[in-house]
mmCIF file of the N, C-alpha and C atoms, coordinates in Angstrom:
data_MODEL
# 
_entry.id   MODEL 
# 
loop_
_atom_site.group_PDB 
_atom_site.id 
_atom_site.type_symbol 
_atom_site.label_atom_id 
_atom_site.label_alt_id 
_atom_site.label_comp_id 
_atom_site.label_asym_id 
_atom_site.label_entity_id 
_atom_site.label_seq_id 
_atom_site.pdbx_PDB_ins_code 
_atom_site.Cartn_x 
_atom_site.Cartn_y 
_atom_site.Cartn_z 
_atom_site.occupancy 
_atom_site.B_iso_or_equiv 
_atom_site.pdbx_formal_charge 
_atom_site.auth_seq_id 
_atom_site.auth_comp_id 
_atom_site.auth_asym_id 
_atom_site.auth_atom_id 
_atom_site.pdbx_PDB_model_num 
ATOM 1   N N  . MET A 1 1  ? 66.079 -32.312 5.707  1.00 0.00 ? 1  MET A N  1 
ATOM 2   C CA . MET A 1 1  ? 66.769 -31.042 5.537  1.00 0.00 ? 1  MET A CA 1 
ATOM 3   C C  . MET A 1 1  ? 66.302 -30.067 6.604  1.00 0.00 ? 1  MET A C  1 
ATOM 4   N N  . ALA A 1 2  ? 67.231 -29.458 7.272  1.00 0.00 ? 2  ALA A N  1 
ATOM 5   C CA . ALA A 1 2  ? 66.899 -28.454 8.276  1.00 0.00 ? 2  ALA A CA 1 
ATOM 6   C C  . ALA A 1 2  ? 66.752 -27.091 7.601  1.00 0.00 ? 2  ALA A C  1 
ATOM 7   N N  . TRP A 1 3  ? 65.672 -26.400 7.950  1.00 0.00 ? 3  TRP A N  1 
ATOM 8   C CA . TRP A 1 3  ? 65.441 -25.074 7.384  1.00 0.00 ? 3  TRP A CA 1 
ATOM 9   C C  . TRP A 1 3  ? 65.940 -24.017 8.350  1.00 0.00 ? 3  TRP A C  1 
ATOM 10  N N  . THR A 1 4  ? 66.768 -23.149 7.868  1.00 0.00 ? 4  THR A N  1 
ATOM 11  C CA . THR A 1 4  ? 67.155 -21.960 8.615  1.00 0.00 ? 4  THR A CA 1 
ATOM 12  C C  . THR A 1 4  ? 66.429 -20.790 7.962  1.00 0.00 ? 4  THR A C  1 
ATOM 13  N N  . PRO A 1 5  ? 66.327 -19.661 8.623  1.00 0.00 ? 5  PRO A N  1 
ATOM 14  C CA . PRO A 1 5  ? 65.666 -18.519 7.984  1.00 0.00 ? 5  PRO A CA 1 
ATOM 15  C C  . PRO A 1 5  ? 66.285 -18.159 6.630  1.00 0.00 ? 5  PRO A C  1 
ATOM 16  N N  . ARG A 1 6  ? 67.597 -18.250 6.529  1.00 0.00 ? 6  ARG A N  1 
ATOM 17  C CA . ARG A 1 6  ? 68.260 -17.888 5.268  1.00 0.00 ? 6  ARG A CA 1 
ATOM 18  C C  . ARG A 1 6  ? 67.954 -18.895 4.159  1.00 0.00 ? 6  ARG A C  1 
ATOM 19  N N  . THR A 1 7  ? 67.949 -20.190 4.463  1.00 0.00 ? 7  THR A N  1 
ATOM 20  C CA . THR A 1 7  ? 67.642 -21.170 3.416  1.00 0.00 ? 7  THR A CA 1 
ATOM 21  C C  . THR A 1 7  ? 66.180 -21.071 2.989  1.00 0.00 ? 7  THR A C  1 
ATOM 22  N N  . LEU A 1 8  ? 65.299 -20.746 3.926  1.00 0.00 ? 8  LEU A N  1 
ATOM 23  C CA . LEU A 1 8  ? 63.898 -20.536 3.585  1.00 0.00 ? 8  LEU A CA 1 
ATOM 24  C C  . LEU A 1 8  ? 63.759 -19.338 2.651  1.00 0.00 ? 8  LEU A C  1 
ATOM 25  N N  . ALA A 1 9  ? 64.428 -18.250 2.964  1.00 0.00 ? 9  ALA A N  1 
ATOM 26  C CA . ALA A 1 9  ? 64.374 -17.057 2.117  1.00 0.00 ? 9  ALA A CA 1 
ATOM 27  C C  . ALA A 1 9  ? 64.919 -17.351 0.725  1.00 0.00 ? 9  ALA A C  1 
ATOM 28  N N  . ASP A 1 10 ? 66.016 -18.088 0.643  1.00 0.00 ? 10 ASP A N  1 
ATOM 29  C CA . ASP A 1 10 ? 66.588 -18.440 -0.658 1.00 0.00 ? 10 ASP A CA 1 
ATOM 30  C C  . ASP A 1 10 ? 65.632 -19.317 -1.461 1.00 0.00 ? 10 ASP A C  1 
ATOM 31  N N  . ALA A 1 11 ? 64.996 -20.272 -0.800 1.00 0.00 ? 11 ALA A N  1 
ATOM 32  C CA . ALA A 1 11 ? 64.053 -21.151 -1.491 1.00 0.00 ? 11 ALA A CA 1 
ATOM 33  C C  . ALA A 1 11 ? 62.847 -20.365 -1.999 1.00 0.00 ? 11 ALA A C  1 
ATOM 34  N N  . LEU A 1 12 ? 62.317 -19.471 -1.180 1.00 0.00 ? 12 LEU A N  1 
ATOM 35  C CA . LEU A 1 12 ? 61.182 -18.656 -1.607 1.00 0.00 ? 12 LEU A CA 1 
ATOM 36  C C  . LEU A 1 12 ? 61.566 -17.728 -2.745 1.00 0.00 ? 12 LEU A C  1 
ATOM 37  N N  . ASN A 1 13 ? 62.787 -17.222 -2.723 1.00 0.00 ? 13 ASN A N  1 
ATOM 38  C CA . ASN A 1 13 ? 63.251 -16.299 -3.751 1.00 0.00 ? 13 ASN A CA 1 
ATOM 39  C C  . ASN A 1 13 ? 63.375 -16.993 -5.107 1.00 0.00 ? 13 ASN A C  1 
ATOM 40  N N  . ASN A 1 14 ? 63.510 -18.311 -5.122 1.00 0.00 ? 14 ASN A N  1 
ATOM 41  C CA . ASN A 1 14 ? 63.640 -19.062 -6.371 1.00 0.00 ? 14 ASN A CA 1 
ATOM 42  C C  . ASN A 1 14 ? 62.299 -19.379 -7.021 1.00 0.00 ? 14 ASN A C  1 
ATOM 43  N N  . ILE A 1 15 ? 61.195 -19.044 -6.372 1.00 0.00 ? 15 ILE A N  1 
ATOM 44  C CA . ILE A 1 15 ? 59.871 -19.279 -6.945 1.00 0.00 ? 15 ILE A CA 1 
ATOM 45  C C  . ILE A 1 15 ? 59.495 -18.051 -7.765 1.00 0.00 ? 15 ILE A C  1 
ATOM 46  N N  . ALA A 1 16 ? 59.421 -18.229 -9.076 1.00 0.00 ? 16 ALA A N  1 
ATOM 47  C CA . ALA A 1 16 ? 59.235 -17.095 -9.987 1.00 0.00 ? 16 ALA A CA 1 
ATOM 48  C C  . ALA A 1 16 ? 57.899 -16.377 -9.782 1.00 0.00 ? 16 ALA A C  1 
ATOM 49  N N  . GLU A 1 17 ? 56.860 -17.091 -9.348 1.00 0.00 ? 17 GLU A N  1 
ATOM 50  C CA . GLU A 1 17 ? 55.541 -16.475 -9.210 1.00 0.00 ? 17 GLU A CA 1 
ATOM 51  C C  . GLU A 1 17 ? 55.456 -15.509 -8.028 1.00 0.00 ? 17 GLU A C  1 
ATOM 52  N N  . LEU A 1 18 ? 56.374 -15.645 -7.080 1.00 0.00 ? 18 LEU A N  1 
ATOM 53  C CA . LEU A 1 18 ? 56.352 -14.784 -5.901 1.00 0.00 ? 18 LEU A CA 1 
ATOM 54  C C  . LEU A 1 18 ? 57.247 -13.575 -6.121 1.00 0.00 ? 18 LEU A C  1 
ATOM 55  N N  . ASP A 1 19 ? 56.747 -12.415 -5.758 1.00 0.00 ? 19 ASP A N  1 
ATOM 56  C CA . ASP A 1 19 ? 57.550 -11.196 -5.830 1.00 0.00 ? 19 ASP A CA 1 
ATOM 57  C C  . ASP A 1 19 ? 58.043 -10.918 -4.414 1.00 0.00 ? 19 ASP A C  1 
ATOM 58  N N  . ILE A 1 20 ? 59.261 -11.350 -4.120 1.00 0.00 ? 20 ILE A N  1 
ATOM 59  C CA . ILE A 1 20 ? 59.789 -11.286 -2.762 1.00 0.00 ? 20 ILE A CA 1 
ATOM 60  C C  . ILE A 1 20 ? 61.042 -10.426 -2.724 1.00 0.00 ? 20 ILE A C  1 
ATOM 61  N N  . ASP A 1 21 ? 61.113 -9.558  -1.723 1.00 0.00 ? 21 ASP A N  1 
ATOM 62  C CA . ASP A 1 21 ? 62.305 -8.755  -1.477 1.00 0.00 ? 21 ASP A CA 1 
ATOM 63  C C  . ASP A 1 21 ? 62.909 -9.243  -0.166 1.00 0.00 ? 21 ASP A C  1 
ATOM 64  N N  . ILE A 1 22 ? 64.192 -9.575  -0.189 1.00 0.00 ? 22 ILE A N  1 
ATOM 65  C CA . ILE A 1 22 ? 64.858 -10.105 0.991  1.00 0.00 ? 22 ILE A CA 1 
ATOM 66  C C  . ILE A 1 22 ? 65.947 -9.146  1.436  1.00 0.00 ? 22 ILE A C  1 
ATOM 67  N N  . GLU A 1 23 ? 65.899 -8.780  2.712  1.00 0.00 ? 23 GLU A N  1 
ATOM 68  C CA . GLU A 1 23 ? 66.940 -7.959  3.316  1.00 0.00 ? 23 GLU A CA 1 
ATOM 69  C C  . GLU A 1 23 ? 67.577 -8.789  4.421  1.00 0.00 ? 23 GLU A C  1 
ATOM 70  N N  . ASN A 1 24 ? 68.887 -8.937  4.362  1.00 0.00 ? 24 ASN A N  1 
ATOM 71  C CA . ASN A 1 24 ? 69.581 -9.783  5.329  1.00 0.00 ? 24 ASN A CA 1 
ATOM 72  C C  . ASN A 1 24 ? 70.809 -9.047  5.842  1.00 0.00 ? 24 ASN A C  1 
ATOM 73  N N  . ASN A 1 25 ? 70.951 -9.003  7.170  1.00 0.00 ? 25 ASN A N  1 
ATOM 74  C CA . ASN A 1 25 ? 72.177 -8.479  7.762  1.00 0.00 ? 25 ASN A CA 1 
ATOM 75  C C  . ASN A 1 25 ? 72.498 -9.303  9.004  1.00 0.00 ? 25 ASN A C  1 
ATOM 76  N N  . GLU A 1 26 ? 73.433 -8.855  9.799  1.00 0.00 ? 26 GLU A N  1 
ATOM 77  C CA . GLU A 1 26 ? 73.893 -9.638  10.948 1.00 0.00 ? 26 GLU A CA 1 
ATOM 78  C C  . GLU A 1 26 ? 72.813 -9.886  11.987 1.00 0.00 ? 26 GLU A C  1 
ATOM 79  N N  . SER A 1 27 ? 71.870 -8.958  12.127 1.00 0.00 ? 27 SER A N  1 
ATOM 80  C CA . SER A 1 27 ? 70.910 -9.077  13.219 1.00 0.00 ? 27 SER A CA 1 
ATOM 81  C C  . SER A 1 27 ? 69.479 -9.368  12.785 1.00 0.00 ? 27 SER A C  1 
ATOM 82  N N  . SER A 1 28 ? 69.209 -9.356  11.471 1.00 0.00 ? 28 SER A N  1 
ATOM 83  C CA . SER A 1 28 ? 67.826 -9.594  11.064 1.00 0.00 ? 28 SER A CA 1 
ATOM 84  C C  . SER A 1 28 ? 67.742 -10.160 9.654  1.00 0.00 ? 28 SER A C  1 
ATOM 85  N N  . LEU A 1 29 ? 66.632 -10.806 9.397  1.00 0.00 ? 29 LEU A N  1 
ATOM 86  C CA . LEU A 1 29 ? 66.288 -11.296 8.067  1.00 0.00 ? 29 LEU A CA 1 
ATOM 87  C C  . LEU A 1 29 ? 64.855 -10.864 7.821  1.00 0.00 ? 29 LEU A C  1 
ATOM 88  N N  . ILE A 1 30 ? 64.640 -10.026 6.814  1.00 0.00 ? 30 ILE A N  1 
ATOM 89  C CA . ILE A 1 30 ? 63.312 -9.513  6.503  1.00 0.00 ? 30 ILE A CA 1 
ATOM 90  C C  . ILE A 1 30 ? 62.905 -10.038 5.136  1.00 0.00 ? 30 ILE A C  1 
ATOM 91  N N  . ILE A 1 31 ? 61.757 -10.703 5.084  1.00 0.00 ? 31 ILE A N  1 
ATOM 92  C CA . ILE A 1 31 ? 61.212 -11.213 3.830  1.00 0.00 ? 31 ILE A CA 1 
ATOM 93  C C  . ILE A 1 31 ? 59.911 -10.459 3.578  1.00 0.00 ? 31 ILE A C  1 
ATOM 94  N N  . LYS A 1 32 ? 59.885 -9.646  2.513  1.00 0.00 ? 32 LYS A N  1 
ATOM 95  C CA . LYS A 1 32 ? 58.691 -8.887  2.164  1.00 0.00 ? 32 LYS A CA 1 
ATOM 96  C C  . LYS A 1 32 ? 58.059 -9.515  0.934  1.00 0.00 ? 32 LYS A C  1 
ATOM 97  N N  . MET A 1 33 ? 56.806 -9.951  1.078  1.00 0.00 ? 33 MET A N  1 
ATOM 98  C CA . MET A 1 33 ? 56.062 -10.483 -0.061 1.00 0.00 ? 33 MET A CA 1 
ATOM 99  C C  . MET A 1 33 ? 55.270 -9.333  -0.667 1.00 0.00 ? 33 MET A C  1 
ATOM 100 N N  . ASN A 1 34 ? 55.618 -8.983  -1.897 1.00 0.00 ? 34 ASN A N  1 
ATOM 101 C CA . ASN A 1 34 ? 55.038 -7.826  -2.561 1.00 0.00 ? 34 ASN A CA 1 
ATOM 102 C C  . ASN A 1 34 ? 54.047 -8.286  -3.631 1.00 0.00 ? 34 ASN A C  1 
ATOM 103 N N  . ASP A 1 35 ? 52.914 -8.839  -3.196 1.00 0.00 ? 35 ASP A N  1 
ATOM 104 C CA . ASP A 1 35 ? 51.924 -9.388  -4.122 1.00 0.00 ? 35 ASP A CA 1 
ATOM 105 C C  . ASP A 1 35 ? 51.315 -8.338  -5.046 1.00 0.00 ? 35 ASP A C  1 
ATOM 106 N N  . TYR A 1 36 ? 51.186 -7.103  -4.576 1.00 0.00 ? 36 TYR A N  1 
ATOM 107 C CA . TYR A 1 36 ? 50.501 -6.083  -5.359 1.00 0.00 ? 36 TYR A CA 1 
ATOM 108 C C  . TYR A 1 36 ? 51.455 -5.116  -6.051 1.00 0.00 ? 36 TYR A C  1 
ATOM 109 N N  . GLY A 1 37 ? 52.749 -5.235  -5.802 1.00 0.00 ? 37 GLY A N  1 
ATOM 110 C CA . GLY A 1 37 ? 53.728 -4.372  -6.452 1.00 0.00 ? 37 GLY A CA 1 
ATOM 111 C C  . GLY A 1 37 ? 53.761 -2.960  -5.913 1.00 0.00 ? 37 GLY A C  1 
ATOM 112 N N  . ASP A 1 38 ? 53.200 -2.741  -4.721 1.00 0.00 ? 38 ASP A N  1 
ATOM 113 C CA . ASP A 1 38 ? 53.129 -1.384  -4.195 1.00 0.00 ? 38 ASP A CA 1 
ATOM 114 C C  . ASP A 1 38 ? 54.131 -1.103  -3.072 1.00 0.00 ? 38 ASP A C  1 
ATOM 115 N N  . LEU A 1 39 ? 54.995 -2.065  -2.747 1.00 0.00 ? 39 LEU A N  1 
ATOM 116 C CA . LEU A 1 39 ? 55.987 -1.837  -1.698 1.00 0.00 ? 39 LEU A CA 1 
ATOM 117 C C  . LEU A 1 39 ? 57.285 -1.323  -2.304 1.00 0.00 ? 39 LEU A C  1 
ATOM 118 N N  . PRO A 1 40 ? 57.974 -0.438  -1.577 1.00 0.00 ? 40 PRO A N  1 
ATOM 119 C CA . PRO A 1 40 ? 59.266 0.061   -2.100 1.00 0.00 ? 40 PRO A CA 1 
ATOM 120 C C  . PRO A 1 40 ? 60.340 -1.004  -2.055 1.00 0.00 ? 40 PRO A C  1 
# 
């Protein structure tokens, strides 16, 4: 299976133990791991 940034983000988002916020648009993919719950 080939991993693209979007498929990686989707796979990480499906892991319940991780608190991840994903922002995706035409020019960027941002994956924020919010381990401490202090990120907006």
